[in-house]
C-alpha positions as CSV (number, residue, x, y, z in Angstrom):
1,M,-10.9,178.5,78.1
2,Q,-10.9,175.7,75.5
3,E,-8.5,173.7,77.7
4,I,-10.9,174.0,80.6
5,E,-13.8,172.9,78.4
6,R,-11.8,170.0,77.1
7,F,-10.8,169.0,80.6
8,F,-14.3,168.9,81.9
9,G,-15.6,167.3,78.7
10,N,-13.0,164.5,79.1
11,L,-13.8,164.2,82.8
12,F,-17.6,163.8,82.3
13,S,-17.0,161.5,79.4
14,S,-14.8,159.2,81.5
15,V,-17.3,159.2,84.4
16,I,-20.2,158.4,82.1
17,N,-18.2,155.6,80.4
18,R,-17.3,154.2,83.8
19,F,-20.9,154.0,84.9
20,K,-21.9,152.5,81.5
21,Y,-19.3,149.8,81.7
22,S,-20.0,149.2,85.4
23,A,-23.7,148.7,84.5
24,M,-22.8,146.3,81.7
25,D,-20.5,144.3,84.0
26,T,-23.3,144.1,86.6
27,A,-25.8,142.9,84.0
28,E,-23.4,140.3,82.6
29,R,-22.6,139.0,86.1
30,K,-26.3,138.8,86.9
31,M,-27.0,136.9,83.7
32,R,-24.2,134.4,84.4
33,E,-25.6,133.9,88.0
34,T,-29.0,133.2,86.6
35,I,-27.7,130.7,84.0
36,D,-25.6,129.0,86.7
37,E,-28.7,128.7,89.0
38,Q,-30.7,127.2,86.1
39,I,-28.0,124.7,85.4
40,E,-27.8,123.8,89.1
41,Q,-31.5,123.3,89.3
42,R,-31.5,121.0,86.3
43,R,-28.7,119.0,87.9
44,Q,-30.7,118.6,91.1
45,K,-33.7,117.3,89.2
46,P,-32.3,114.6,86.9
47,K,-34.7,112.5,84.8
48,P,-34.8,108.9,85.9
49,K,-33.5,107.8,82.5
50,D,-30.5,110.2,82.9
51,Q,-29.8,108.8,86.3
52,E,-29.6,105.3,85.0
53,D,-27.3,106.3,82.2
54,R,-24.9,107.9,84.7
55,E,-24.6,104.9,86.9
């Protein structure tokens, strides 16, 4: 009986951990995408002074 309880306990624990880490990965990916979008927007709108410095 204890083996069955241990088996299901481990099974549920691993499923919960998988969902938790999957959610964390999704949040991290979304955060990186948002940062990349903000960087790209800033590159598209350079200040005139910055543009002169680059040329």
